[in-house]
C-alpha positions as CSV (number, residue, x, y, z in Angstrom):
1,X,65.5,56.0,23.9
2,X,66.5,59.4,22.5
3,X,69.9,61.1,22.9
4,X,69.9,64.4,24.7
5,X,72.6,67.0,24.0
6,X,73.1,69.0,27.2
7,X,74.4,72.4,26.0
8,X,75.7,75.0,28.4
9,X,75.1,78.6,27.3
10,X,77.8,80.6,25.7
11,X,80.1,82.9,27.7
12,X,78.4,85.9,29.3
13,X,79.4,89.3,30.6
14,X,79.2,87.8,34.2
15,X,81.4,84.9,33.3
16,X,84.0,87.2,31.9
17,X,84.0,89.4,35.0
18,X,84.0,86.6,37.5
19,X,80.5,87.2,38.9
20,X,78.0,84.6,40.0
21,X,75.0,85.5,37.9
22,X,72.4,83.1,39.1
23,X,69.0,84.3,38.2
24,X,70.0,87.9,37.8
25,X,68.0,89.3,34.9
26,X,69.6,90.8,31.8
27,X,72.7,88.7,31.8
28,X,73.3,87.9,28.1
29,X,76.0,86.5,25.9
30,X,79.1,88.7,25.2
31,X,80.8,88.7,21.8
32,X,82.8,85.6,22.7
33,X,79.6,83.8,23.8
34,X,77.7,84.7,20.6
35,X,80.6,83.4,18.5
36,X,80.7,80.2,20.6
37,X,76.9,79.7,20.0
38,X,77.2,80.3,16.3
39,X,80.1,77.8,16.1
40,X,78.2,75.2,17.9
41,X,75.2,75.7,15.6
42,X,77.4,75.0,12.7
43,X,78.8,71.8,14.3
44,X,75.2,70.7,15.0
45,X,74.1,71.1,11.4
46,X,74.8,67.4,10.8
47,X,72.2,66.4,13.3
48,X,68.5,66.2,13.0
49,X,67.1,67.9,16.1
50,X,63.7,66.8,17.2
51,X,63.2,69.3,20.1
52,X,65.0,72.2,21.8
53,X,64.3,73.0,25.4
54,X,65.9,75.9,27.2
55,X,66.3,77.5,30.6
56,X,64.3,80.8,30.8
57,X,67.4,82.9,31.5
58,X,68.5,85.3,28.8
59,X,71.9,83.7,28.2
60,X,70.3,80.3,27.5
61,X,67.5,81.8,25.4
62,X,70.1,83.6,23.3
63,X,72.1,80.4,22.9
64,X,69.1,78.3,21.9
65,X,68.1,81.0,19.4
66,X,71.5,80.8,17.7
67,X,71.3,77.0,17.6
68,X,67.9,76.9,15.8
69,X,68.9,79.6,13.4
70,X,71.1,77.2,11.4
71,X,69.1,74.5,9.5
72,X,69.7,70.8,10.0
73,X,70.4,68.1,7.4
74,X,68.6,68.7,4.0
75,X,68.1,72.3,5.1
76,X,65.4,71.2,7.6
77,X,64.1,73.9,9.8
78,X,64.8,73.6,13.5
79,X,62.0,73.4,16.1
80,X,61.1,76.5,18.1
81,X,62.7,76.3,21.6
82,X,60.5,75.4,24.5
83,X,61.1,77.1,27.9
84,X,61.3,75.0,31.1
85,X,62.1,76.7,34.3
86,X,63.3,73.4,35.8
87,X,66.4,73.8,33.6
88,X,67.1,77.2,35.1
89,X,70.3,78.0,37.1
90,X,70.6,77.0,40.7
91,X,69.1,79.7,42.9
92,X,72.2,80.9,44.7
93,X,70.2,83.2,47.1
94,X,72.4,85.9,48.7
95,X,75.4,84.8,46.7
96,X,73.7,86.0,43.5
97,X,75.5,88.9,41.8
98,X,78.7,88.6,44.0
99,X,82.2,88.2,42.7
100,X,83.5,84.6,42.9
101,X,86.8,85.8,44.5
102,X,84.8,87.3,47.4
103,X,82.6,84.2,47.7
104,X,85.7,82.0,47.8
105,X,86.5,83.4,51.3
106,X,83.1,82.4,52.7
107,X,83.0,79.3,54.9
108,X,80.3,77.8,52.8
109,X,82.6,77.8,49.7
110,X,84.5,74.8,51.1
111,X,81.3,72.9,51.6
112,X,80.2,73.7,48.0
113,X,83.5,72.3,46.8
114,X,83.6,69.1,48.9
115,X,80.0,68.3,50.0
116,X,77.6,70.1,47.6
117,X,74.8,67.7,48.6
118,X,74.8,69.4,52.0
119,X,74.5,72.9,50.7
120,X,71.5,75.2,50.8
121,X,72.5,78.7,49.6
122,X,71.8,81.5,52.1
123,X,68.8,83.9,52.0
124,X,65.1,83.4,51.3
125,X,65.7,82.7,47.6
126,X,68.5,80.2,48.3
127,X,68.0,76.7,46.9
128,X,69.7,73.4,47.9
129,X,72.0,71.8,45.3
130,X,70.1,68.5,45.8
131,X,66.8,70.3,44.9
132,X,68.4,71.7,41.8
133,X,69.6,68.3,40.8
134,X,66.3,66.7,41.4
135,X,64.3,69.2,39.3
136,X,66.8,69.3,36.5
137,X,67.0,65.5,36.2
138,X,63.2,65.3,36.4
139,X,62.9,67.8,33.6
140,X,65.4,66.1,31.3
141,X,63.9,62.6,31.8
142,X,60.4,64.0,31.2
143,X,61.3,65.7,28.0
144,X,63.3,62.6,26.9
145,X,60.1,60.5,27.3
146,X,58.1,63.1,25.4
147,X,60.6,63.2,22.6
148,X,60.6,59.4,22.4
149,X,56.8,59.3,22.2
150,X,56.6,62.1,19.6
151,X,59.7,61.3,17.5
152,X,60.7,57.8,18.2
153,X,63.5,56.1,20.2
154,X,66.4,57.3,18.0
155,X,65.6,61.0,18.1
156,X,68.2,63.6,19.1
157,X,67.1,66.7,21.2
158,X,68.8,69.6,22.9
159,X,68.6,71.0,26.4
160,X,70.2,74.4,26.9
161,X,71.1,75.0,30.5
162,X,73.8,76.1,33.0
163,X,77.1,74.7,34.2
164,X,76.1,73.4,37.7
165,X,72.8,72.1,36.3
166,X,74.4,70.1,33.5
167,X,77.1,68.8,35.9
168,X,74.3,67.6,38.2
169,X,72.5,65.8,35.4
170,X,75.7,64.2,34.1
171,X,76.6,63.1,37.6
172,X,73.2,61.4,37.9
173,X,73.6,59.7,34.5
174,X,77.0,58.4,35.6
175,X,75.7,57.1,38.9
176,X,77.9,59.5,40.8
177,X,77.0,61.0,44.2
178,X,76.3,64.7,44.0
179,X,79.3,65.2,46.2
180,X,81.6,64.1,43.3
181,X,80.0,66.4,40.7
182,X,82.7,69.0,41.0
183,X,85.0,66.6,39.2
184,X,83.0,67.3,36.1
185,X,84.0,70.2,33.9
186,X,81.3,71.9,31.7
187,X,82.6,74.9,29.7
188,X,80.6,77.5,27.9
189,X,78.8,76.1,24.8
190,X,80.1,72.6,25.5
191,X,78.0,69.5,24.6
192,X,77.5,66.7,27.1
193,X,75.4,63.8,25.5
194,X,73.4,61.3,27.4
195,X,71.2,58.5,26.1
196,X,68.7,57.0,28.6
197,X,67.6,53.4,28.3
198,X,65.1,51.3,30.3
199,X,67.9,50.0,32.7
200,X,70.7,52.6,32.6
201,X,71.8,55.9,31.0
202,X,74.8,56.0,28.7
203,X,77.2,59.0,28.9
204,X,78.3,59.6,25.3
205,X,80.1,63.0,25.5
206,X,81.2,65.2,28.4
207,X,82.3,68.8,27.9
208,X,82.8,68.4,24.1
209,X,83.8,71.9,22.9
210,X,85.0,71.1,19.4
211,X,84.6,67.5,18.4
212,X,82.8,66.0,15.4
213,X,79.1,65.5,16.4
214,X,78.2,63.3,13.4
215,X,78.7,60.2,15.5
216,X,75.5,61.2,17.4
217,X,73.3,61.0,14.4
218,X,70.4,58.4,14.5
219,X,71.0,55.2,12.6
220,X,69.6,54.9,9.1
221,X,65.9,53.9,9.1
222,X,66.6,50.4,7.7
223,X,68.8,49.6,10.7
224,X,66.3,50.7,13.3
225,X,64.7,47.9,15.2
226,X,61.0,47.6,14.4
227,X,58.5,45.6,16.4
228,X,56.2,43.1,14.6
229,X,52.6,44.2,14.6
230,X,50.9,43.0,17.7
231,X,54.1,42.1,19.4
232,X,54.8,43.2,23.0
233,X,58.1,44.5,24.5
234,X,59.5,41.8,26.7
235,X,61.9,42.1,29.6
236,X,64.6,40.6,27.3
237,X,63.9,43.4,24.8
238,X,64.4,46.1,27.5
239,X,67.6,44.4,28.7
240,X,69.0,44.3,25.2
241,X,68.2,47.9,24.6
242,X,70.2,48.7,27.7
243,X,73.2,46.5,27.0
244,X,76.6,48.0,27.1
245,X,79.2,47.1,24.4
246,X,81.3,44.5,26.1
247,X,85.0,45.0,25.2
248,X,84.3,48.6,24.2
249,X,82.5,48.1,20.9
250,X,83.3,49.5,17.5
251,X,82.5,53.1,18.3
252,X,79.1,54.5,18.9
253,X,78.0,52.1,21.6
254,X,74.4,53.4,21.7
255,X,73.6,51.9,18.4
256,X,74.5,48.2,19.0
257,X,72.6,45.9,16.7
């Protein structure tokens, strides 16, 4: 199956001022955030990108625009970003637009920290964190299946989203309960990479803010498994595609064989 690069948007004016932006309109990247997005685009130039999907919020749209502005290998043009509301920020309800230092004094803050699966944010627009996780994971898996059908099982694609959303998707990929997702750090313009297989996901990167991304390139065409004409995928084939590298492997465990 394909590899998805979960990219958090670059730093925003709200991040810099300690405000919980949520779905507040007009929150864009600041100068630091624009520089982060441009730097990530340069790092990703070694990767062929089959699809880019983004949250509809301005900070993610601006980040995705920066990523597709830099061509890929052999000067290949990047695909136009698709917008999917399911990748949007958690709807924080009445907490939206408030300073984090003020919110930290609310009784609900301790629950957000220790038991996020029990949290529904206050107000008519408030969303539960479980609902956020479910819709985000559903979106990522649906786009992953689409990319596989359109571009093949070795494709690489990008989902541009938000800190809590990416943490929730990574927690799901790791088999972690949502209550443990606060252990995961997702910085602005970081890359967290997941490869889904028929039996399990593989977590390839988490919160990568400067590493070499060339190890996430698809294997050369001659090394890709090709099915014989008329053959059917068996349970053994599915299991082999999902096998982990026992003993740790030789580096790049998603490309065994």
